C-alpha positions, -999 to 999 in steps of 0.1 A, spaced: 11 -94 102 -21 -99 119 -52 -80 105 -86 -74 120 -113 -70 102 -146 -51 120 -177 -53 103 -217 -50 112 -217 -12 122 -242 9 109 -269 38 114 -296 32 144 -318 50 162 -314 56 201 -325 22 220 -316 2 189 -293 -28 186 -261 -35 167 -241 -69 164 -205 -62 152 -179 -89 142 -142 -89 145 -126 -113 124 -88 -120 129 -62 -131 105 -45 -156 132 -56 -178 158 -71 -159 191 -75 -190 209 -53 -180 237 -55 -141 235 -72 -117 254 -92 -94 232 -109 -62 230 -134 -36 215 -125 -1 215 -146 33 202 -130 64 189 -153 94 187 -150 120 162 -121 142 179 -116 119 208 -90 95 219 -98 56 209 -112 44 245 -120 10 259 -150 -7 257 -148 -43 263 -125 -71 266 -127 -110 266 -101 -132 283 -95 -168 264 -116 -187 292 -143 -164 286 -144 -138 315 -152 -105 305 -146 -64 313 -170 -37 304 -164 0 305 -191 15 331 -208 32 303 -219 1 285 -223 -24 315 -257 -41 312 -260 -31 274 -231 -44 254 -221 -83 255 -187 -92 242 -182 -130 229 -158 -149 211 -159 -180 184 -120 -194 187 -129 -217 158 -138 -187 133 -109 -167 150 -140 -139 154 -148 -118 187 -185 -103 188 -198 -69 204 -237 -72 207 -248 -35 214 -283 -31 233 -304 2 240 -276 23 219 -274 58 229 -263 85 211 -229 88 230 -221 53 217 -214 66 182 -181 59 169 -156 39 147 -153 6 165 -121 -13 164 -108 -48 180 -73 -57 192 -55 -85 209 -39 -76 241 -10 -84 263 -21 -79 297 -41 -44 297 -22 -32 264 -31 -38 228 -5 -52 206 -18 -57 172 -20 -29 148 -52 -15 143 -78 -24 114 -100 1 96 -128 -5 122 -168 -2 118 -185 31 122 -217 29 147 -241 60 145 -268 63 170 -293 92 161 -330 99 154 
């Protein structure tokens, strides 16, 4: 059973930066990987995806501020978040995708809080 372990979250002021990591227990080299966010009381939403060849897609709300990347040798996906806003607050999760559908079990996520 594949597992994802997210880390790197924390409390940051508006305008600050964080780098999240997602370590997968199996090879990700041929997979599309994605980051998602769940704010309190809301559904989990798409943030960014990266395909095996490196192309990426972003939610409109994070374009120009967030960057997704991957290290296939380490089976790890990253999310660099700059110019953070309070609305970026939530628990961030990663997962493997088949097409546009997430196919893995969700991990515990990592909490990001953007506040003064």
